[in-house]
C-alpha positions in Angstrom: 66.3 -14.3 -48.6 65.3 -15.4 -45.1 62.9 -18.2 -44.6 59.8 -17.4 -42.5 59.1 -19.5 -39.4 55.9 -19.9 -37.3 53.0 -22.1 -36.5 50.2 -23.2 -38.7 46.6 -22.6 -37.9 46.2 -26.3 -37.1 49.1 -26.3 -34.7 47.7 -23.2 -32.9 44.3 -24.9 -32.6 45.8 -28.1 -31.2 47.8 -26.1 -28.7 44.7 -24.2 -27.6 42.8 -27.4 -27.2 45.6 -28.9 -25.1 45.8 -25.8 -23.0 42.0 -25.8 -22.4 42.2 -29.4 -21.3 45.0 -28.6 -18.9 43.2 -25.6 -17.5 39.9 -27.6 -17.2 41.8 -30.3 -15.2 43.3 -27.7 -12.9 39.9 -26.0 -12.4 38.3 -29.4 -11.6 41.0 -30.2 -9.1 40.7 -26.8 -7.5 36.9 -27.0 -7.3 37.1 -30.5 -5.9 39.6 -29.4 -3.3 37.4 -26.4 -2.5 34.3 -28.6 -2.0 36.3 -30.9 0.2 37.6 -28.1 2.3 34.2 -26.5 2.6 32.6 -29.9 3.6 35.3 -30.4 6.3 34.9 -26.9 7.6 31.1 -27.2 7.8 31.4 -30.5 9.5 33.8 -29.1 12.0 31.6 -26.1 12.6 28.5 -28.4 13.2 30.5 -30.5 15.7 31.9 -27.4 17.5 28.4 -25.8 17.7 27.0 -29.0 19.1 29.8 -29.4 21.6 29.7 -25.8 22.9 25.9 -25.7 23.0 25.8 -28.9 25.1 28.6 -27.6 27.4 26.6 -24.4 28.0 23.4 -26.3 28.7 25.1 -28.9 30.9 26.7 -26.2 33.0 23.3 -24.6 33.8 21.7 -28.1 34.3 24.4 -29.1 36.7 23.9 -25.9 38.8 20.2 -26.5 39.0 18.8 -27.0 42.5 22.1 -26.3 44.3 21.3 -26.0 48.0 24.7 -26.2 49.6 23.6 -29.4 51.3 22.5 -32.7 49.7 19.9 -33.6 52.2 16.2 -32.7 51.8 15.2 -29.7 54.0 12.1 -27.5 54.3 11.8 -24.6 51.9 10.2 -21.2 51.7 9.7 -19.0 48.6 8.5 -15.6 49.6 8.6 -14.2 46.0 5.4 -12.9 44.5 4.2 -15.4 41.9 6.4 -18.2 43.4 4.7 -20.8 41.3 5.3 -19.0 38.0 8.0 -20.5 35.7 10.5 -17.7 36.3 10.2 -17.7 40.1 9.5 -21.3 41.1 12.9 -22.0 42.7 11.4 -24.9 44.7 11.6 -26.9 41.5 15.1 -27.1 40.1 14.1 -27.9 36.6 11.0 -27.6 34.3 10.1 -27.9 30.7 7.6 -27.9 27.9 7.4 -30.9 25.5 6.4 -31.3 21.9 5.4 -34.6 20.5 6.4 -34.1 16.9 8.9 -32.2 14.9 6.1 -30.1 13.2 4.1 -29.5 16.4 3.4 -26.1 17.8 1.6 -27.5 20.9 3.6 -27.7 24.1 2.7 -29.9 27.1 2.2 -28.4 29.6 0.9 -25.3 27.9 3.7 -22.7 27.3 3.0 -19.5 29.2 2.6 -16.4 27.1 5.6 -14.1 27.3 8.0 -16.7 28.5 9.9 -17.1 25.2 9.8 -15.1 22.0 8.5 -16.8 18.8 9.8 -20.4 19.5 10.0 -22.6 16.4 7.7 -25.5 16.1 9.0 -29.0 17.0 11.5 -28.3 19.8 11.2 -28.5 23.5 11.7 -25.6 25.9 14.0 -26.4 28.8 13.9 -24.5 32.2 16.6 -24.7 34.9 16.9 -22.8 38.1 20.0 -22.4 40.3 22.9 -20.1 41.2 24.0 -17.5 38.6 27.1 -18.5 36.7 29.2 -15.6 38.0 27.7 -15.8 41.5 29.9 -15.4 44.5 28.4 -16.8 47.7 28.3 -14.9 51.0 27.9 -16.2 54.5 25.9 -14.8 57.4 28.0 -13.6 60.3 25.2 -13.7 62.9 22.3 -16.0 63.6 18.8 -15.1 62.4 16.7 -16.2 65.3 13.5 -15.5 63.3 12.7 -15.2 59.6 12.1 -11.5 60.0 15.5 -10.7 61.4 18.2 -8.7 59.6 20.5 -10.7 57.4 24.0 -9.7 58.5 26.8 -11.0 56.2 30.3 -10.6 55.2 31.0 -7.5 53.1 33.1 -7.2 50.0 33.2 -3.9 48.1 33.1 -5.0 44.5 31.9 -3.4 41.2 29.4 -4.7 40.4 28.3 -5.7 43.9 28.0 -9.4 44.8 24.3 -8.9 45.3 22.5 -6.0 43.7 19.1 -4.5 44.4 16.5 -6.6 42.5 18.5 -9.8 42.6 16.7 -13.0 43.5 18.6 -14.7 46.3 18.8 -18.0 48.0 19.8 -18.5 51.7 20.5 -22.1 53.0 22.0 -23.6 56.0 21.3 -27.4 55.6 18.3 -27.0 57.9 16.2 -24.8 55.6 16.2 -22.9 52.4 14.4 -19.7 51.4 14.3 -17.5 48.3 13.6 -13.8 48.2 14.4 -10.6 46.3 17.1 -8.4 47.7 16.6 -4.7 48.0 20.2 -4.0 48.5 23.6 -5.1 49.9 25.7 -2.6 51.8 28.2 -2.2 54.6 26.7 -2.4 58.1 28.7 -2.3 61.3 31.8 -4.5 60.9 30.3 -6.4 58.0 27.4 -6.2 55.5 23.7 -6.6 55.3 21.5 -8.1 52.6 18.2 -6.2 52.9 14.8 -7.1 51.7 11.4 -5.3 51.6 7.9 -6.4 50.8 5.9 -5.4 47.7 8.5 -3.5 45.7 10.4 -4.8 42.6 9.8 -7.5 40.1 8.6 -10.0 41.1 8.9 -8.5 44.6 8.5 -10.2 48.0 5.1 -11.1 49.4 6.6 -10.9 52.9 10.0 -10.1 54.6 9.4 -13.2 56.8 11.5 -16.0 55.3 9.7 -18.6 57.4 12.8 -19.8 59.2 15.6 -18.5 61.3 19.0 -19.2 59.7 22.2 -20.1 61.6 25.5 -18.2 61.4 27.5 -19.3 58.4 24.4 -19.8 56.2 25.2 -19.6 52.4 23.7 -16.7 50.5 23.9 -16.7 46.7 22.1 -14.9 43.8 20.0 -17.3 41.8 18.2 -17.2 38.4 16.0 -19.1 36.1 17.4 -20.0 32.7 15.2 -20.9 29.7 16.6 -22.5 26.5 14.6 -22.7 23.3 15.0 -22.8 19.5 14.0 -19.7 17.6 14.9 -17.8 14.4 18.3 -16.1 14.6 19.5 -12.9 13.1 20.6 -14.7 9.9 17.1 -16.1 9.4 18.3 -19.6 10.3 17.3 -21.6 13.4 19.3 -20.9 16.5 19.5 -21.7 20.2 18.3 -18.9 22.5 18.9 -18.4 26.2 16.7 -16.2 28.4 17.2 -15.6 32.1 14.8 -14.3 34.8 16.9 -11.1 35.0 15.7 -10.2 31.4 12.7 -8.0 31.6 11.0 -9.5 28.5 11.1 -12.6 26.3 12.4 -10.5 23.4 15.6 -9.8 25.5 16.7 -13.5 25.0 20.2 -13.9 23.6 20.9 -15.9 20.5 23.8 -18.1 21.7 24.4 -20.6 18.8 23.4 -20.5 15.2 22.4 -23.6 13.3 20.6 -25.4 16.2 17.2 -26.5 14.8 16.1 -29.1 17.3 16.1 -29.5 21.1 14.6 -32.4 23.0 14.8 -33.0 26.7 13.7 -35.9 29.0 13.9 -35.9 32.7 15.2 -38.6 35.1 12.8 -39.1 38.0 13.7 -40.6 41.4 10.8 -42.9 42.5 12.2 -43.9 45.9 14.2 -41.0 47.3 17.6 -42.5 46.8 18.7 -39.7 44.4 19.2 -42.1 41.5 17.1 -42.1 38.3 14.4 -44.8 38.1 12.7 -43.7 34.9 13.0 -41.0 32.2 9.8 -39.1 31.3 9.1 -36.2 29.0 8.0 -32.8 30.4 4.3 -33.5 29.8 4.4 -36.7 31.8 6.4 -35.2 34.6 4.0 -32.2 34.9 0.9 -34.3 34.7 2.1 -36.4 37.7 3.4 -33.3 39.6 6.8 -34.8 39.9 9.2 -31.9 39.1 10.7 -31.9 42.6 11.7 -35.5 42.0 13.7 -34.9 38.9 17.4 -35.6 39.5 18.8 -35.7 36.0 18.1 -34.3 32.5 19.1 -35.7 29.1 19.3 -33.1 26.4 19.6 -33.8 22.6 20.3 -31.2 20.0 20.0 -31.3 16.2 22.6 -29.0 14.6 23.1 -28.1 10.9 25.6 -26.2 8.9 24.6 -22.5 8.5 25.3 -22.7 4.7 24.1 -25.2 2.2 26.8 -27.5 0.7 26.6 -29.3 -2.6 23.6 -30.1 -4.7 22.4 -33.3 -3.1 19.4 -33.1 -0.8 19.4 -34.9 2.6 16.8 -37.6 2.7 17.5 -39.1 6.1 15.2 -38.6 9.1 16.8 -37.8 12.5 15.6 -39.1 15.9 15.9 -37.0 19.0 14.4 -38.7 22.1 11.7 -40.4 20.1 10.8 -37.3 18.0 11.4 -37.7 14.2 12.9 -34.7 12.4 12.4 -35.1 8.6 15.2 -34.0 6.3 
């Protein structure tokens, strides 16, 4: 008769306990590795968002106020509403300041319709200069008077270098003017950038630019860019970018998710040597009427991961240009 072989109930229970311990250890190691990976990924994403957002901001800030010549020259802005935020190209930068991270009061007062539902506690930054994709043209004939035709080089491109409705700057190191183009087309052996009074948005108050411009003057499309923090599509804070080519504040583009704080201070030149003598917030610059004297901008961003990580709550406060953001 054969002997029966097998495991006792006690042996099976011991084996099961040992297996559960091994599986529990493996799960713990896996979960710990997963948390570490997620933490590293979130940290990298925060750093990448901050770096890319600052690069975008700095590119626009560095373009602000480009005139084709470093010396100060007389200016003329014939746009309708040329002191409005979107059309005030005589001032390269502007802004609206908040004093606290929970404040919804901007100094100076934020114009209605400029931005769409900005979040409390973050500044609004405004910069004005050549469009990013802009290709400059040059005049091929002297404009003896400000009412003369603007004859230029001509390049047949799609889209055209200058389209009807574009806001445009012309500069020749002797003067600068801003106007709205009504078209750009071939004319004779070159081209012509045309302009009319009254039509368009914002439109020209006059076709007289105020100055005659020399042959070889630079012509370039310009725009105003507004940065602010709002609520993104995911429901989380995000950095938004609006340009003067957008018809309404609601057309602003969400450019980076996870940006929950923006603060800017402005370097003011007190003595005309084009170096910063002091940094002021937007409210102080505006109160003193010193926007034309701003030669630098310092921008700080507070960026967070789009997803919560772990169970511990952040208790630290964060300082951005003197404004405290509580955790």
